[in-house]
C-alpha positions as CSV (number, residue, x, y, z in Angstrom):
1,M,-25.8,7.1,-18.3
2,T,-22.9,5.4,-20.0
3,A,-20.7,3.2,-17.7
4,R,-17.3,4.6,-17.0
5,R,-14.4,2.6,-18.4
6,I,-11.6,2.3,-15.8
7,L,-8.1,0.9,-16.2
8,I,-6.9,-0.7,-13.0
9,T,-3.2,-1.4,-12.8
10,G,-1.7,-3.9,-10.3
11,A,-5.0,-5.7,-10.5
12,T,-3.5,-9.1,-9.7
13,G,-2.3,-8.0,-6.2
14,G,-4.5,-8.0,-3.1
15,L,-5.6,-4.4,-3.4
16,G,-5.9,-4.6,-7.1
17,H,-8.3,-7.5,-6.9
18,A,-10.4,-5.6,-4.3
19,L,-10.4,-2.5,-6.6
20,V,-11.7,-4.6,-9.5
21,Q,-14.5,-5.9,-7.4
22,E,-15.4,-2.5,-6.0
23,A,-15.3,-0.7,-9.3
24,M,-17.5,-3.4,-11.0
25,G,-19.9,-3.3,-8.1
26,R,-20.3,0.4,-8.9
27,G,-21.2,-0.4,-12.5
28,A,-17.9,0.5,-14.1
29,V,-16.5,-1.4,-17.1
30,V,-13.1,-2.5,-15.9
31,R,-9.9,-3.3,-17.8
32,A,-7.5,-4.9,-15.4
33,T,-3.8,-5.4,-15.9
34,G,-1.1,-7.2,-14.0
35,R,1.6,-9.8,-14.5
36,Q,-0.1,-12.9,-12.9
37,T,-2.1,-14.7,-15.5
38,G,-3.6,-17.2,-13.0
39,V,-5.1,-14.3,-11.0
40,G,-6.0,-12.6,-14.2
41,A,-8.1,-15.5,-15.2
42,G,-10.1,-15.1,-12.0
43,L,-10.6,-11.4,-12.8
44,S,-11.9,-12.3,-16.2
45,A,-14.3,-14.7,-14.6
46,L,-15.7,-11.8,-12.6
47,G,-16.4,-9.9,-15.8
48,A,-13.3,-7.7,-16.1
49,Q,-11.2,-7.5,-19.2
50,F,-7.8,-8.8,-18.2
51,V,-4.7,-7.7,-20.1
52,R,-1.4,-9.1,-19.0
53,C,1.1,-6.3,-19.1
54,D,4.5,-5.5,-17.4
55,L,4.4,-1.7,-17.1
56,T,8.2,-1.7,-16.5
57,A,8.8,-3.2,-20.0
58,P,10.1,-0.6,-22.5
59,D,7.9,-2.2,-25.2
60,A,4.7,-2.2,-23.1
61,D,1.8,-1.1,-25.4
62,L,0.3,1.5,-23.2
63,A,-1.7,3.1,-26.0
64,A,-3.6,-0.1,-26.5
65,L,-3.9,-0.6,-22.8
66,L,-5.5,2.8,-22.4
67,S,-7.6,2.8,-25.5
68,G,-11.2,3.8,-24.7
69,C,-10.6,4.3,-21.0
70,D,-12.0,7.3,-19.1
71,S,-10.0,6.8,-15.9
72,V,-6.9,5.2,-14.5
73,I,-6.5,3.8,-11.0
74,H,-2.8,3.2,-10.8
75,A,-2.1,0.6,-8.1
76,A,0.8,-1.2,-9.6
77,A,4.1,-0.7,-7.7
78,L,7.2,-2.4,-6.3
79,S,6.1,-2.6,-2.7
80,A,8.9,-3.8,-0.5
81,S,11.0,-2.5,2.3
82,W,14.4,-3.6,0.8
83,G,15.8,-4.0,-2.7
84,R,17.8,-2.4,-5.5
85,E,17.2,1.3,-5.9
86,A,17.1,0.9,-9.7
87,D,14.2,-1.6,-9.5
88,F,12.2,0.8,-7.4
89,I,12.9,3.7,-9.8
90,A,11.8,1.6,-12.8
91,A,8.6,0.3,-11.2
92,N,7.5,3.3,-9.2
93,I,8.7,6.4,-11.0
94,T,9.5,5.5,-14.6
95,A,6.4,3.3,-15.2
96,T,4.2,5.9,-13.5
97,R,5.6,8.7,-15.7
98,R,5.1,6.6,-18.9
99,L,1.5,5.7,-17.9
100,L,0.7,9.3,-17.0
101,D,2.0,10.5,-20.3
102,A,0.2,7.8,-22.3
103,A,-3.0,8.6,-20.4
104,R,-2.9,12.2,-21.4
105,V,-2.4,11.2,-25.1
106,A,-5.3,8.8,-24.8
107,R,-7.5,11.7,-23.4
108,V,-8.1,10.0,-20.1
109,T,-9.8,12.5,-17.9
110,R,-9.1,11.1,-14.4
111,F,-6.0,9.6,-12.9
112,V,-6.0,8.2,-9.3
113,F,-2.6,7.3,-7.9
114,V,-2.3,4.7,-5.1
115,S,0.4,6.2,-2.9
116,S,1.7,5.2,0.5
117,P,1.9,6.6,4.1
118,S,5.5,5.2,4.1
119,I,6.4,8.7,2.9
120,F,5.9,9.9,6.5
121,A,7.9,7.2,8.1
122,Q,10.6,8.5,10.4
123,L,12.2,7.7,13.8
124,A,9.7,9.8,15.7
125,D,6.1,9.4,16.9
126,Q,3.5,10.9,14.6
127,V,-0.1,10.9,15.8
128,Q,-3.1,12.2,13.9
129,I,-1.2,13.0,10.7
130,G,-3.3,15.5,8.8
131,E,-4.0,16.4,5.2
132,Y,-1.1,18.9,5.0
133,H,1.4,17.1,7.2
134,P,4.8,17.2,5.3
135,P,6.5,13.9,4.3
136,A,9.7,12.9,6.0
137,A,12.6,15.2,4.9
138,R,14.7,12.1,4.2
139,P,12.6,9.0,3.3
140,L,13.8,5.9,5.1
141,N,14.0,3.6,2.1
142,A,13.9,3.4,-1.7
143,Y,10.2,2.4,-1.6
144,A,9.2,5.6,0.3
145,R,11.5,7.8,-1.8
146,T,10.1,6.5,-5.1
147,K,6.5,6.6,-4.0
148,L,6.9,10.2,-2.9
149,A,8.5,11.2,-6.2
150,A,5.7,9.5,-8.2
151,E,3.0,11.0,-6.1
152,R,4.4,14.5,-6.6
153,M,4.6,13.9,-10.3
154,V,1.0,12.7,-10.6
155,L,-0.4,15.6,-8.5
156,A,1.6,18.1,-10.5
157,A,0.1,16.8,-13.7
158,C,-3.5,17.8,-12.6
159,D,-5.1,20.3,-15.0
160,E,-8.4,21.0,-16.8
161,R,-7.9,18.2,-19.2
162,M,-6.9,15.4,-16.7
163,A,-7.8,15.6,-13.0
164,T,-5.4,13.7,-10.7
165,C,-5.4,12.8,-7.0
166,A,-3.7,10.3,-4.7
167,I,-4.8,8.0,-1.9
168,R,-2.4,6.7,0.7
169,P,-3.9,3.6,2.4
170,R,-2.1,2.4,5.5
171,A,-1.0,-1.2,6.2
172,L,-3.5,-3.2,4.0
173,V,-4.8,-6.5,5.3
174,G,-7.4,-9.0,4.0
175,Q,-7.8,-11.7,1.4
176,G,-4.9,-11.5,-1.0
177,D,-2.5,-9.7,1.4
178,R,1.0,-11.0,0.6
179,V,2.8,-8.4,2.7
180,I,1.6,-7.6,6.2
181,L,0.3,-10.9,7.4
182,P,3.2,-13.0,6.1
183,R,5.8,-10.7,7.7
184,L,3.9,-10.5,11.0
185,A,3.4,-14.3,11.0
186,Q,7.1,-14.9,10.5
187,L,7.8,-12.7,13.6
188,A,5.1,-14.4,15.7
189,S,6.5,-17.8,14.8
190,R,9.8,-17.2,16.6
191,N,10.4,-18.3,20.1
192,R,11.3,-14.8,21.1
193,M,9.7,-11.6,19.6
194,P,11.8,-8.5,20.2
195,L,9.8,-5.4,20.7
196,P,11.5,-2.0,20.6
197,R,10.1,0.3,23.3
198,G,8.2,-2.7,24.6
199,G,5.7,-2.6,21.8
200,A,4.0,0.6,23.0
201,A,3.9,2.3,19.6
202,L,0.5,2.6,17.9
203,I,-0.3,1.3,14.4
204,E,-3.4,1.5,12.3
205,L,-4.3,-1.2,9.8
206,T,-6.7,-0.9,6.9
207,D,-9.0,-3.5,5.4
208,L,-8.5,-4.0,1.7
209,R,-12.2,-3.5,1.1
210,D,-12.3,-0.1,2.9
211,A,-9.2,1.0,0.9
212,A,-10.8,-0.1,-2.4
213,W,-14.0,1.8,-1.5
214,A,-12.0,5.0,-0.8
215,I,-9.9,4.7,-4.0
216,C,-13.0,4.1,-6.2
217,E,-14.8,7.0,-4.5
218,A,-11.8,9.2,-5.2
219,E,-12.1,8.2,-8.9
220,A,-15.7,9.3,-8.8
221,R,-14.8,12.6,-7.2
222,T,-11.4,13.3,-8.9
223,P,-12.4,16.6,-10.5
224,A,-13.3,17.9,-7.1
225,L,-10.2,16.5,-5.4
226,G,-7.9,17.7,-8.2
227,G,-4.3,17.7,-7.1
228,R,-4.9,16.5,-3.5
229,A,-3.7,13.5,-1.6
230,L,-5.7,11.8,1.2
231,N,-4.6,9.4,4.0
232,I,-6.7,6.3,4.6
233,S,-6.7,3.9,7.5
234,G,-9.0,1.7,9.5
235,G,-9.1,4.4,12.2
236,K,-8.5,2.1,15.1
237,P,-5.0,2.5,16.6
238,I,-3.7,-0.6,18.4
239,A,-0.4,-1.0,20.3
240,V,2.2,-3.1,18.5
241,R,2.4,-5.3,21.6
242,D,-1.3,-6.0,21.7
243,L,-1.4,-6.7,18.0
244,A,1.5,-9.1,18.4
245,L,-0.1,-11.0,21.2
246,R,-3.5,-11.3,19.5
247,L,-1.9,-12.4,16.2
248,A,0.3,-15.0,17.9
249,A,-2.8,-16.4,19.6
250,A,-4.6,-16.6,16.3
251,L,-1.7,-18.5,14.8
252,G,-1.5,-20.9,17.7
253,K,1.9,-19.5,18.8
254,S,3.1,-18.2,22.1
255,P,6.4,-16.3,21.6
256,R,8.1,-14.6,24.5
257,L,7.9,-10.9,24.0
258,V,11.3,-9.3,24.7
259,P,11.4,-5.5,25.3
260,V,14.4,-3.9,23.5
261,P,15.8,-0.5,24.6
262,L,15.2,2.1,21.9
263,L,18.9,3.2,21.9
264,L,20.1,-0.3,21.4
265,A,17.5,-0.9,18.6
266,R,18.5,2.2,16.8
267,Q,22.2,1.2,16.9
268,L,21.4,-2.3,15.7
269,A,19.3,-1.0,12.8
270,H,22.0,1.4,11.8
271,V,24.7,-1.2,11.8
272,A,22.7,-3.9,10.1
273,Q,21.5,-1.6,7.3
274,T,24.9,-0.1,6.8
275,V,26.6,-3.5,6.5
276,A,23.8,-4.8,4.1
277,S,24.2,-1.7,1.9
278,I,28.0,-1.9,1.7
279,T,27.9,-5.6,0.9
280,G,25.0,-5.3,-1.6
281,A,23.0,-7.8,0.3
282,Q,19.9,-9.0,-1.6
283,Q,18.1,-10.2,1.6
284,E,16.6,-7.6,3.9
285,P,18.4,-7.2,7.2
286,V,16.6,-8.4,10.3
287,L,16.3,-4.8,11.4
288,T,16.3,-1.7,9.3
289,R,15.6,2.0,10.1
290,Y,12.3,1.6,8.2
291,T,11.3,-1.5,10.2
292,L,12.3,0.2,13.4
293,A,10.1,3.2,12.5
294,T,7.2,0.9,11.9
295,L,7.6,-1.1,15.1
296,A,8.9,1.5,17.6
297,Y,7.1,4.7,16.7
298,S,3.4,5.5,16.5
299,Q,1.9,6.5,13.2
300,T,-1.8,7.3,13.2
301,F,-4.0,9.5,10.9
302,D,-6.6,12.2,11.1
303,L,-9.4,10.8,8.9
304,A,-11.5,14.0,9.0
305,P,-10.2,15.1,5.5
306,A,-11.2,11.8,4.0
307,Q,-14.5,11.9,5.7
308,R,-15.2,15.4,4.5
309,R,-13.9,15.0,0.9
310,L,-15.0,11.4,0.2
311,G,-17.6,10.5,2.9
312,Y,-15.1,7.9,4.0
313,Q,-16.1,5.8,7.0
314,P,-14.3,2.4,7.6
315,Q,-16.9,-0.4,7.4
316,H,-14.5,-3.2,8.5
317,D,-12.5,-3.8,11.7
318,A,-9.0,-4.3,10.1
319,V,-7.6,-6.0,13.2
320,E,-10.3,-8.6,13.1
321,T,-9.8,-9.0,9.4
322,L,-6.1,-9.7,10.0
323,L,-6.8,-12.2,12.8
324,G,-9.4,-14.0,10.7
325,E,-6.8,-14.4,7.9
326,A,-4.3,-15.6,10.5
327,R,-6.6,-18.2,11.8
328,R,-7.3,-19.4,8.2
329,M,-3.5,-19.5,7.6
330,A,-3.0,-21.6,10.8
331,S,-5.8,-24.0,9.8
332,V,-4.0,-25.0,6.6
333,G,-0.5,-25.0,8.2
334,G,0.7,-21.8,6.7
335,A,2.2,-20.5,9.9
336,A,4.2,-23.6,10.7
């Protein structure tokens, strides 16, 4: 059987790197693209064909990038909780549309979109979110809005010529994570750590390796998944307070946990975000509605659809993965 040729975008990020390793482990021929040439050299050393490309550039040669590929795993995105709306539109919607159109012209037959559970984020507890759970009526930030728009565009493009699907991995942690651990480490390094609702909200983390397995398995099964989106997590909910305490200990820190009344937290988030939006602040406010939704409200997932459609079963304890990375960070002084 001829090996499948897969284009993986966003390959120089933590998830992208894990995707390249997983896809190659399955015998695929991988063309990896991203903007970091240093990481790209490492991917080349693994045996991938690395092509540096900025998908947001109007002159990006997508035809050459896609030439000879059977499938696309589109993991590139602007993933941040604050920033200019135009930047999110360019990276998450426009680039996805152009790649989707180019993939059809190149006769790619499978297109897997890496979406995000941020589309569900709202100021309310949501436990065991299922396959048909509707996204938030009003997404809480530009990232969630643009990821939802891009996901809908990709799923709507599914037809007999090119099957599409989407995977939404939750809170990715592991080697190469430049989002979750750095933000949590920054909070844990303060003398006081404010916790809305006392940190009772439940959160689920996902090991990068489990997410990569699920996404590559989705690529293998895209024709059967056609037009569907699946939620992925590590499947082990943990209270924000417990996670904060364990992370602080792993970092060698001992912040004082300060419970914050929910009403006060909501008011502070509203004021801080409003002021930042009016003034055009480039730096994210200390508290936003999206951050509050993450810290104060539970969000867990029903993994039965992923188990049924992909055979998905997490193989790694994501909390232990996070703590291991935190200990490594502390050992080299990264959490000072």
